LOBADO-524596 format. One line per field, with one value per residue: residue number from 1; z, y, x of N, C-alpha, C, O in turn; residue in three letters. Coordinates in nm, 4 decimals, decimal comma. Layout:
% residues N
guti: [NUM	...]
n.pz: [Z	...]
n.py: [Y	...]
n.px: [X	...]
ca.pz: [Z	...]
ca.py: [Y	...]
ca.px: [X	...]
c.pz: [Z	...]
c.py: [Y	...]
c.px: [X	...]
o.pz: [Z	...]
o.py: [Y	...]
o.px: [X	...]
guba: [ALA	...]
% end
This chain:
% residues 150
guti: [1	2	3	4	5	6	7	8	9	10	11	12	13	14	15	16	17	18	19	20	21	22	23	24	25	26	27	28	29	30	31	32	33	34	35	36	37	38	39	40	41	42	43	44	45	46	47	48	49	50	51	52	53	54	55	56	57	58	59	60	61	62	63	64	65	66	67	68	69	70	71	72	73	74	75	76	77	78	79	80	81	82	83	84	85	86	87	88	89	90	91	92	93	94	95	96	97	98	99	100	101	102	103	104	105	106	107	108	109	110	111	112	113	114	115	116	117	118	119	120	121	122	123	124	125	126	127	128	129	130	131	132	133	134	135	136	137	138	139	140	141	142	143	144	145	146	147	148	149	150]
n.pz: [-0,0069	-0,0831	-0,0450	-0,2104	-0,4717	-0,3683	-0,1273	0,0587	0,2220	0,0545	-0,1008	0,0025	0,2440	0,3992	0,4206	0,5560	0,7892	0,8984	0,9525	1,1395	1,3633	1,4064	1,4677	1,7086	1,8569	1,8793	2,0029	2,2625	2,3150	2,3501	2,5616	2,8355	2,8965	2,8495	2,6702	2,4947	2,3730	2,2338	2,0724	1,9337	1,8089	1,6134	1,4593	1,3398	1,2101	1,0664	0,8642	0,7472	0,5892	0,3866	0,2373	-0,0554	-0,2968	-0,2720	-0,0886	0,1290	0,1890	0,2883	0,4787	0,6510	0,7028	0,8236	1,0887	1,1992	1,2357	1,4118	1,6347	1,7011	1,7603	1,9367	2,1281	2,3269	2,2120	2,1060	1,8571	1,6634	1,5004	1,3050	1,1759	0,9871	0,9108	0,9991	1,2959	1,5835	1,9208	2,2325	2,5462	2,4612	2,2707	1,9237	1,8182	1,5906	1,2466	0,9660	0,6321	0,3563	0,0263	-0,1949	-0,1114	-0,0401	-0,2601	-0,3558	-0,4441	-0,3100	-0,0793	0,2706	0,6037	0,9166	1,1999	1,4997	1,7095	1,9507	1,9353	2,0101	1,8649	1,8870	1,8593	1,8852	1,6432	1,6085	1,3586	1,2271	1,0499	1,0012	0,8514	0,6057	0,2550	0,1386	-0,1350	-0,2675	-0,0585	0,0207	0,1844	0,3554	0,3929	0,5495	0,7619	0,8392	0,8894	1,1092	1,3182	1,3351	1,4498	1,6885	1,8171	1,8105	1,9800	2,2051	2,2616	2,2923]
n.py: [-0,1285	0,2040	0,5470	0,8319	1,0450	1,2991	1,2768	1,1829	0,9520	0,6319	0,4850	0,2483	0,2189	0,4333	0,2873	0,0544	0,1580	0,2942	0,0126	-0,0885	0,0959	0,0473	-0,2206	-0,1588	-0,0318	-0,2353	-0,4094	-0,2609	-0,2502	-0,5479	-0,8238	-0,9871	-1,2220	-1,5603	-1,5484	-1,3021	-1,4161	-1,6363	-1,4723	-1,3337	-1,5414	-1,6534	-1,4572	-1,4272	-1,6434	-1,6542	-1,4427	-1,5454	-1,7690	-1,6237	-1,5258	-1,4976	-1,7456	-1,9612	-1,7465	-1,7706	-2,0713	-2,0104	-1,8703	-2,0147	-2,2298	-2,0933	-2,0458	-2,2924	-2,3775	-2,1651	-2,2366	-2,4867	-2,4652	-2,2494	-2,2019	-2,0124	-1,7873	-1,5553	-1,5638	-1,2923	-0,9949	-0,7722	-0,4955	-0,5701	-0,8138	-1,1554	-1,1941	-1,2743	-1,2758	-1,1452	-1,0623	-0,8932	-0,7549	-0,7790	-1,0248	-1,1753	-1,2041	-1,2417	-1,1233	-1,0488	-1,0816	-1,0683	-0,9160	-0,7026	-0,5798	-0,6550	-0,7899	-1,0162	-1,2151	-1,1763	-1,2887	-1,1780	-0,9958	-0,8529	-0,5845	-0,7099	-0,9456	-1,2306	-1,2158	-1,1069	-1,1210	-1,1929	-1,0735	-0,8504	-0,8067	-0,9133	-1,0674	-0,8856	-0,9455	-1,1912	-1,3013	-1,4454	-1,6517	-1,9352	-2,1376	-2,3773	-2,7188	-2,7055	-2,4303	-2,3654	-2,5214	-2,3921	-2,1266	-2,2430	-2,2410	-1,9843	-1,8744	-1,9970	-1,9113	-1,6404	-1,6232	-1,6957	-1,9680	-2,1477]
n.px: [0,0763	0,0792	0,1331	-0,0250	0,0993	0,0970	0,1496	-0,0369	-0,2510	-0,3216	-0,6636	-0,7034	-0,4885	-0,6320	-0,8579	-0,8026	-0,7046	-0,9560	-1,0919	-0,9326	-0,9906	-1,2458	-1,2315	-1,0673	-1,2711	-1,4994	-1,3347	-1,3539	-1,5920	-1,6875	-1,7455	-1,5308	-1,2823	-1,3277	-1,5797	-1,5106	-1,2621	-1,3391	-1,5723	-1,3594	-1,2088	-1,4045	-1,4848	-1,2040	-1,1930	-1,4159	-1,3276	-1,1126	-1,1977	-1,3587	-1,1721	-0,9368	-0,8915	-0,6059	-0,4623	-0,6518	-0,5885	-0,3331	-0,3798	-0,5286	-0,3521	-0,1402	-0,2844	-0,3475	-0,0705	0,0026	-0,1774	-0,1349	0,1812	0,2217	0,0224	-0,0684	-0,0911	-0,3620	-0,6178	-0,6822	-0,8366	-0,6620	-0,6284	-0,8011	-0,7184	-0,5752	-0,4330	-0,2121	-0,2189	-0,0958	-0,1882	-0,3590	-0,2244	-0,0740	0,1807	0,2307	0,1374	-0,0907	-0,1070	-0,2867	-0,2001	-0,3775	-0,5866	-0,5252	-0,4373	-0,1358	0,1679	0,2493	0,1480	0,1888	0,3847	0,3980	0,5715	0,5416	0,6852	0,6961	0,7570	0,9352	1,2217	1,4863	1,8283	2,1705	2,3006	2,1853	2,0103	1,7356	1,4701	1,1212	0,9241	0,7805	0,7760	0,4911	0,4033	0,3759	0,4149	0,6399	0,6620	0,8847	0,9134	0,6872	0,7490	0,9953	0,8560	0,6803	0,9032	0,9388	0,7363	0,7176	0,9386	0,9056	0,7017	0,7853	0,8141	1,0050]
ca.pz: [-0,0098	-0,1035	-0,0369	-0,3621	-0,4906	-0,2685	0,0260	0,1209	0,2179	-0,0611	-0,0531	0,0634	0,3789	0,4630	0,4417	0,6583	0,9169	0,9666	0,9697	1,2596	1,4468	1,4213	1,5617	1,8335	1,8960	1,9024	2,1329	2,3762	2,3603	2,3936	2,6415	2,8840	2,9314	2,7414	2,5697	2,4264	2,3090	2,1441	1,9623	1,8121	1,6934	1,5299	1,3848	1,2463	1,0938	0,9098	0,7722	0,6637	0,4813	0,2930	0,1524	-0,2210	-0,2947	-0,2082	0,0468	0,2409	0,2534	0,3469	0,6132	0,7504	0,7232	0,9681	1,1778	1,2234	1,3007	1,5435	1,7436	1,7372	1,8318	2,0094	2,1723	2,4244	2,1265	2,0796	1,7338	1,6977	1,3760	1,2936	1,0587	0,8801	0,8729	1,0798	1,3921	1,6697	2,0209	2,3647	2,6297	2,3514	2,1719	1,8425	1,7947	1,4795	1,1658	0,8161	0,5342	0,2090	-0,0797	-0,2729	-0,0393	-0,0179	-0,4011	-0,3586	-0,5327	-0,2563	0,0688	0,3991	0,7129	0,9640	1,3418	1,5751	1,7672	2,0477	1,8913	2,0900	1,7701	1,9299	1,8943	1,8719	1,5346	1,5651	1,2655	1,2039	0,9659	1,0283	0,7480	0,4762	0,1614	0,1055	-0,2567	-0,2824	0,0438	0,0454	0,3130	0,4208	0,4232	0,6678	0,8954	0,9046	0,9858	1,2219	1,3811	1,3517	1,5198	1,8300	1,8536	1,8214	2,0660	2,3289	2,3385	2,2129]
ca.py: [-0,0235	0,3231	0,6947	0,8803	1,1449	1,4331	1,2230	1,1496	0,8009	0,5725	0,4608	0,1041	0,2555	0,4574	0,1755	-0,0345	0,2280	0,2495	-0,1347	-0,0895	0,1980	-0,0548	-0,3181	-0,1292	0,0054	-0,3528	-0,4374	-0,1992	-0,3172	-0,6842	-0,9124	-1,0121	-1,3432	-1,6597	-1,4963	-1,2538	-1,4994	-1,7087	-1,3931	-1,2912	-1,6850	-1,6813	-1,3192	-1,4642	-1,7707	-1,6174	-1,3420	-1,6810	-1,8324	-1,5058	-1,4628	-1,5475	-1,8772	-1,9205	-1,6657	-1,8540	-2,1567	-1,9884	-1,8188	-2,1391	-2,2970	-2,0148	-2,0369	-2,4307	-2,3741	-2,0937	-2,3134	-2,5802	-2,4277	-2,1331	-2,1946	-1,9336	-1,6957	-1,5469	-1,5018	-1,1287	-0,8999	-0,7157	-0,4081	-0,6391	-0,9285	-1,2093	-1,1627	-1,3350	-1,1669	-1,2182	-1,0173	-0,8185	-0,6976	-0,8824	-1,0477	-1,2208	-1,1561	-1,2727	-1,0105	-1,1293	-0,9826	-1,0235	-0,8456	-0,5745	-0,5620	-0,6551	-0,8807	-1,1273	-1,1879	-1,1657	-1,3113	-1,0570	-1,0089	-0,7148	-0,5423	-0,7752	-1,0994	-1,2684	-1,2812	-1,0287	-1,2097	-1,1178	-1,0248	-0,6985	-0,8133	-1,0035	-1,0038	-0,8631	-0,9835	-1,2983	-1,2903	-1,5904	-1,6728	-2,0405	-2,2017	-2,5371	-2,7837	-2,6740	-2,3171	-2,3965	-2,5595	-2,2907	-2,0518	-2,2552	-2,1970	-1,8285	-1,8345	-2,0381	-1,8395	-1,5097	-1,6474	-1,7370	-2,0842	-2,2612]
ca.px: [0,0009	0,1686	0,0668	-0,0303	0,1940	0,0985	0,1983	-0,1812	-0,2650	-0,4119	-0,7874	-0,6261	-0,4600	-0,7393	-0,9688	-0,7232	-0,7075	-1,0806	-1,1094	-0,8369	-1,0392	-1,3555	-1,1895	-1,0401	-1,4095	-1,5544	-1,3004	-1,3806	-1,7286	-1,6695	-1,7159	-1,3862	-1,2348	-1,3399	-1,6695	-1,4244	-1,1718	-1,4562	-1,6105	-1,2279	-1,1869	-1,4825	-1,4436	-1,0927	-1,2201	-1,5148	-1,2306	-1,0223	-1,2986	-1,3673	-1,0339	-0,9789	-0,8191	-0,4605	-0,4466	-0,7552	-0,5293	-0,2400	-0,3897	-0,5554	-0,2266	-0,1052	-0,3695	-0,3285	0,0476	-0,0018	-0,2535	-0,0232	0,3113	0,1903	-0,1337	-0,0997	-0,1517	-0,5192	-0,6677	-0,7327	-0,8432	-0,5559	-0,6030	-0,8849	-0,6273	-0,5492	-0,3422	-0,2771	-0,1817	-0,0879	-0,2471	-0,4219	-0,1170	-0,0530	0,2615	0,2431	-0,0108	-0,0999	-0,1542	-0,3258	-0,1905	-0,4686	-0,6953	-0,4252	-0,3704	-0,0475	0,2163	0,2322	0,0858	0,3049	0,3573	0,4632	0,5884	0,5425	0,7908	0,6469	0,7999	1,0833	1,3240	1,6255	1,9538	2,3016	2,3591	2,1248	1,9482	1,6438	1,3702	1,0035	0,7938	0,8280	0,6618	0,4348	0,3631	0,3147	0,5560	0,6882	0,6431	1,0304	0,9080	0,5974	0,8504	1,0681	0,7563	0,6574	0,9956	0,9538	0,6234	0,7414	1,0426	0,8454	0,6210	0,8651	0,7769	1,0935]
c.pz: [-0,0050	-0,1096	-0,1565	-0,3554	-0,4369	-0,1499	0,1070	0,1353	0,0985	0,0002	0,0579	0,2168	0,4460	0,5072	0,5458	0,8033	0,9977	1,0322	1,1377	1,3829	1,4811	1,4957	1,6926	1,9100	1,9170	2,0073	2,2667	2,4409	2,4076	2,5216	2,7075	2,8754	2,8160	2,6407	2,4805	2,3353	2,1888	2,0682	1,8731	1,7347	1,6234	1,4141	1,2711	1,1464	1,0156	0,8315	0,6773	0,5592	0,3675	0,2027	0,0212	-0,1939	-0,2961	-0,0609	0,1632	0,2899	0,3083	0,4913	0,6884	0,8021	0,8458	1,0828	1,2351	1,2905	1,4265	1,6412	1,7744	1,8238	1,9277	2,0574	2,2614	2,3503	2,0847	1,9177	1,7670	1,5317	1,3951	1,1467	0,9384	0,8521	0,9837	1,1968	1,4966	1,7848	2,1469	2,4619	2,5652	2,2521	2,0678	1,8326	1,6461	1,3855	1,0048	0,7395	0,4228	0,1207	-0,1886	-0,2287	-0,0564	-0,1561	-0,4515	-0,4206	-0,4584	-0,1337	0,1994	0,5298	0,8146	1,1212	1,3932	1,6505	1,9072	2,0634	1,9665	1,9842	1,8106	1,9253	1,8618	1,7794	1,5155	1,4570	1,2452	1,1080	1,0479	0,9536	0,6256	0,3941	0,1507	-0,0562	-0,3010	-0,1796	0,0362	0,1665	0,4301	0,4706	0,5278	0,7815	0,9242	0,9708	1,1003	1,3353	1,4445	1,4622	1,6608	1,8736	1,9307	1,9600	2,2381	2,3706	2,2872	2,3099]
c.py: [0,1172	0,4401	0,7397	0,9877	1,2646	1,4096	1,2129	1,0054	0,7650	0,5439	0,3310	0,1500	0,3297	0,3896	0,0602	0,0600	0,2513	0,1426	-0,1220	-0,0088	0,1045	-0,1379	-0,2764	-0,0919	-0,0996	-0,4220	-0,3995	-0,2469	-0,4501	-0,7250	-0,9273	-1,1562	-1,4513	-1,6012	-1,3973	-1,3244	-1,5788	-1,6273	-1,3635	-1,4085	-1,6766	-1,5698	-1,3441	-1,5601	-1,7387	-1,5097	-1,4549	-1,7045	-1,7280	-1,4618	-1,5363	-1,6503	-1,8354	-1,8516	-1,7259	-1,9592	-2,1284	-1,9379	-1,9122	-2,1875	-2,2205	-2,0123	-2,1601	-2,4207	-2,2739	-2,1705	-2,4486	-2,5505	-2,2894	-2,1256	-2,0952	-1,7747	-1,6813	-1,4957	-1,3682	-1,0873	-0,8178	-0,5797	-0,5056	-0,7594	-1,0241	-1,2017	-1,2395	-1,3158	-1,2312	-1,0647	-0,8665	-0,7270	-0,8002	-0,9119	-1,1148	-1,2023	-1,2172	-1,1316	-1,0517	-1,0062	-0,9466	-0,9261	-0,7024	-0,5205	-0,5307	-0,7299	-0,9861	-1,1024	-1,1953	-1,2256	-1,2085	-1,0722	-0,8814	-0,7013	-0,6559	-0,9281	-1,1255	-1,3029	-1,2050	-1,1678	-1,0870	-1,0444	-0,8495	-0,6713	-0,9304	-0,9445	-0,9946	-0,8956	-1,0673	-1,2681	-1,4377	-1,6080	-1,8372	-2,1686	-2,3496	-2,5754	-2,7189	-2,5117	-2,2901	-2,4414	-2,4204	-2,1350	-2,0822	-2,2503	-2,0711	-1,7961	-1,8631	-1,9713	-1,6804	-1,4876	-1,6703	-1,8149	-2,2031	-2,3754]
c.px: [0,0807	0,0767	0,0773	0,1114	0,2066	0,1049	0,0626	-0,1787	-0,3533	-0,5331	-0,7562	-0,6027	-0,5674	-0,8626	-0,9134	-0,7323	-0,8410	-1,1366	-1,0308	-0,9339	-1,2010	-1,3374	-1,1472	-1,2024	-1,4833	-1,4911	-1,3476	-1,5176	-1,7678	-1,6675	-1,5566	-1,3781	-1,2624	-1,4765	-1,5961	-1,3402	-1,2368	-1,5049	-1,4626	-1,1871	-1,2760	-1,4878	-1,3426	-1,1147	-1,3039	-1,4348	-1,1539	-1,1251	-1,4044	-1,2845	-1,0568	-0,8916	-0,6923	-0,4444	-0,5454	-0,6558	-0,4244	-0,2633	-0,4288	-0,4630	-0,1564	-0,1581	-0,3429	-0,1868	0,0618	-0,0810	-0,1781	0,1163	0,3132	0,0801	-0,1833	-0,1224	-0,2927	-0,5293	-0,7181	-0,7500	-0,7349	-0,5724	-0,6920	-0,7919	-0,6315	-0,4468	-0,3377	-0,1767	-0,1565	-0,1181	-0,2895	-0,3193	-0,0599	0,0965	0,3149	0,1176	0,0276	-0,1424	-0,2088	-0,2725	-0,2585	-0,5804	-0,6167	-0,3837	-0,2211	0,0302	0,2269	0,2069	0,2025	0,2742	0,4278	0,4992	0,5905	0,6657	0,7918	0,7112	0,9245	1,2025	1,4766	1,7331	2,0789	2,3686	2,2762	2,0554	1,8608	1,5337	1,2127	0,9050	0,8883	0,7496	0,6457	0,3781	0,3057	0,4404	0,5528	0,6715	0,7817	1,0143	0,7906	0,6534	0,9359	0,9386	0,7112	0,7718	0,9911	0,8302	0,6627	0,8289	0,9494	0,7346	0,6949	0,8468	0,8562	1,1043]
o.pz: [0,0947	-0,1650	-0,2246	-0,2661	-0,4497	-0,0626	0,2272	0,0619	0,0495	0,1216	0,1769	0,3032	0,5578	0,5957	0,6067	0,9109	1,1196	1,1329	1,2392	1,4928	1,5932	1,5946	1,7897	2,0214	1,9992	2,0924	2,3599	2,5574	2,4874	2,6002	2,6399	2,8428	2,7012	2,5204	2,3633	2,2164	2,0736	1,9546	1,7504	1,6213	1,5115	1,2944	1,1536	1,0312	0,8983	0,7207	0,5551	0,4487	0,2937	0,1110	-0,0105	-0,0917	-0,3132	0,0478	0,2809	0,4094	0,3929	0,5905	0,8008	0,9241	0,9490	1,1817	1,3508	1,4080	1,5270	1,7541	1,8871	1,9302	1,9795	2,0271	2,2827	2,4096	2,0321	1,8690	1,8685	1,4468	1,5120	1,0356	0,8210	0,7370	1,0799	1,1412	1,5290	1,7602	2,1714	2,4293	2,6106	2,1717	2,1110	1,8393	1,6041	1,4354	0,9492	0,7970	0,3796	0,1334	-0,2632	-0,3086	-0,0893	-0,1658	-0,5316	-0,5048	-0,5277	-0,0763	0,1691	0,5738	0,7695	1,1728	1,3256	1,6575	1,9596	2,1619	1,9798	2,0051	1,7596	1,9744	1,8329	1,8017	1,4344	1,4293	1,2462	1,0872	1,1372	0,9930	0,5740	0,4279	0,1516	-0,0690	-0,3627	-0,2254	0,0483	0,2590	0,5506	0,5635	0,5935	0,8926	1,0307	1,0740	1,1907	1,4509	1,5600	1,5442	1,7480	1,9948	2,0454	2,0182	2,3506	2,4936	2,2515	2,2787]
o.py: [0,1320	0,4386	0,7045	1,0020	1,3340	1,4914	1,2391	0,9388	0,8401	0,5601	0,3316	0,1225	0,2881	0,4193	-0,0133	0,0123	0,2374	0,1488	-0,1520	-0,0636	0,1130	-0,1514	-0,3439	-0,1374	-0,0666	-0,4850	-0,4753	-0,2719	-0,4699	-0,6683	-0,8842	-1,2133	-1,4305	-1,6199	-1,4154	-1,2929	-1,5821	-1,6746	-1,3732	-1,3991	-1,6990	-1,5978	-1,3108	-1,5629	-1,7752	-1,4853	-1,4460	-1,6504	-1,7630	-1,3825	-1,6085	-1,6557	-1,7195	-1,9037	-1,7243	-1,9582	-2,2109	-1,9560	-1,9160	-2,2026	-2,2784	-1,9798	-2,1432	-2,4573	-2,3046	-2,1616	-2,4979	-2,6041	-2,2448	-2,0224	-2,0785	-1,6732	-1,7773	-1,4060	-1,3357	-1,1445	-0,7883	-0,5954	-0,5122	-0,8007	-0,9818	-1,2076	-1,2893	-1,3352	-1,3480	-0,9632	-0,7562	-0,6416	-0,9001	-0,8061	-1,0997	-1,1870	-1,2309	-1,0443	-1,1310	-0,8851	-0,8506	-0,8672	-0,6011	-0,4268	-0,4465	-0,7786	-1,0872	-0,9963	-1,2353	-1,2218	-1,1575	-1,1724	-0,7943	-0,7945	-0,6769	-1,0018	-1,0379	-1,4005	-1,2527	-1,2795	-0,9674	-0,9700	-0,7613	-0,5552	-1,0429	-0,8259	-1,0740	-0,8724	-1,0410	-1,2091	-1,5261	-1,5433	-1,8504	-2,2520	-2,4199	-2,4945	-2,6960	-2,4664	-2,1865	-2,4063	-2,3589	-2,0691	-2,0006	-2,2560	-2,0427	-1,7045	-1,7773	-1,9535	-1,6373	-1,3849	-1,6576	-1,8196	-2,3131	-2,4772]
o.px: [0,1512	-0,0332	0,1736	0,1949	0,3075	0,0760	0,0668	-0,1057	-0,4377	-0,5459	-0,7876	-0,6860	-0,5978	-0,9428	-0,9911	-0,7683	-0,8515	-1,2072	-1,0937	-0,9424	-1,2511	-1,4095	-1,1811	-1,2285	-1,5688	-1,5539	-1,3748	-1,5484	-1,8594	-1,5916	-1,4632	-1,4821	-1,2230	-1,4581	-1,6293	-1,3457	-1,1935	-1,5035	-1,4643	-1,1401	-1,2298	-1,4942	-1,3585	-1,0714	-1,2963	-1,4824	-1,1420	-1,1207	-1,4965	-1,3060	-1,1514	-0,8232	-0,6543	-0,4195	-0,5095	-0,6264	-0,3899	-0,1927	-0,3787	-0,4566	-0,1224	-0,0924	-0,3046	-0,1837	0,1259	-0,0328	-0,1780	0,1471	0,4156	0,0203	-0,3034	-0,1588	-0,3492	-0,4605	-0,7797	-0,6816	-0,7098	-0,5218	-0,6552	-0,8063	-0,6956	-0,3371	-0,4455	-0,0576	-0,1868	-0,0565	-0,2589	-0,3569	-0,0023	0,1590	0,4296	0,0061	0,1366	-0,2074	-0,1251	-0,2904	-0,2387	-0,6532	-0,6783	-0,3045	-0,1805	-0,0453	0,2158	0,2315	0,3149	0,1593	0,5304	0,4497	0,6452	0,7458	0,9012	0,7153	1,0099	1,2746	1,5780	1,7168	2,0822	2,4642	2,3044	2,0252	1,9107	1,5078	1,1830	0,7907	0,9969	0,6470	0,7314	0,2741	0,2000	0,5185	0,4525	0,6643	0,7711	1,0811	0,8018	0,6136	0,9303	0,9508	0,6940	0,7296	1,0225	0,8358	0,6491	0,8165	0,9379	0,6995	0,6464	0,8435	0,8140	1,1660]
guba: [UNK	UNK	UNK	UNK	UNK	UNK	UNK	UNK	UNK	UNK	UNK	UNK	UNK	UNK	UNK	UNK	UNK	UNK	UNK	UNK	UNK	UNK	UNK	UNK	UNK	UNK	UNK	UNK	UNK	UNK	UNK	UNK	UNK	UNK	UNK	UNK	UNK	UNK	UNK	UNK	UNK	UNK	UNK	UNK	UNK	UNK	UNK	UNK	UNK	UNK	UNK	UNK	UNK	UNK	UNK	UNK	UNK	UNK	UNK	UNK	UNK	UNK	UNK	UNK	UNK	UNK	UNK	UNK	UNK	UNK	UNK	UNK	UNK	UNK	UNK	UNK	UNK	UNK	UNK	UNK	UNK	UNK	UNK	UNK	UNK	UNK	UNK	UNK	UNK	UNK	UNK	UNK	UNK	UNK	UNK	UNK	UNK	UNK	UNK	UNK	UNK	UNK	UNK	UNK	UNK	UNK	UNK	UNK	UNK	UNK	UNK	UNK	UNK	UNK	UNK	UNK	UNK	UNK	UNK	UNK	UNK	UNK	UNK	UNK	UNK	UNK	UNK	UNK	UNK	UNK	UNK	UNK	UNK	UNK	UNK	UNK	UNK	UNK	UNK	UNK	UNK	UNK	UNK	UNK	UNK	UNK	UNK	UNK	UNK	UNK]
% end
C-alpha cells in the first residue's frame, strides 16, 4: 500500500485505518475473558473463510500452525487481517496480498516478537507466494520463537 504522489494516504491505507478503528471500538465493547476469546476466534475464522483462493489456504495453514506451536497466542483481527496476540497485543500476523492488491501475501512479526538475537538484524516480514513444506516448517519455528515458546 503506497501513498499517492501528494503524500496522502491511499484509499487502501484509509480503509485499513478505518477497519482498525472499528476493531478497536468492537474490542472496547466486547465482553472479557472466554466470551471475548471465542468471539475473536469466530471473527478471524469468518475472515479467513472469505479470503480469495490461495490466500485463504495460506491463512488457514498459518492459523493451524499458531494453534499448534504457540497456543498461548489468541486469534485477533488486525487491520482487517488475521493476527495472533498475547495480552491483546499482536505478536504475529498474516496479510493477504490479494485483499491488499499487492504482489504477494506476507507473514509478519511485531516488535513484541521474541526474535532479538546477538546479530542485531532479523526479518520482521516474510513474503508468501506458494510456500513449500520446508518453508512452512521454517515459519512454524519463527512463530515458536516469536511467541517465546521454544
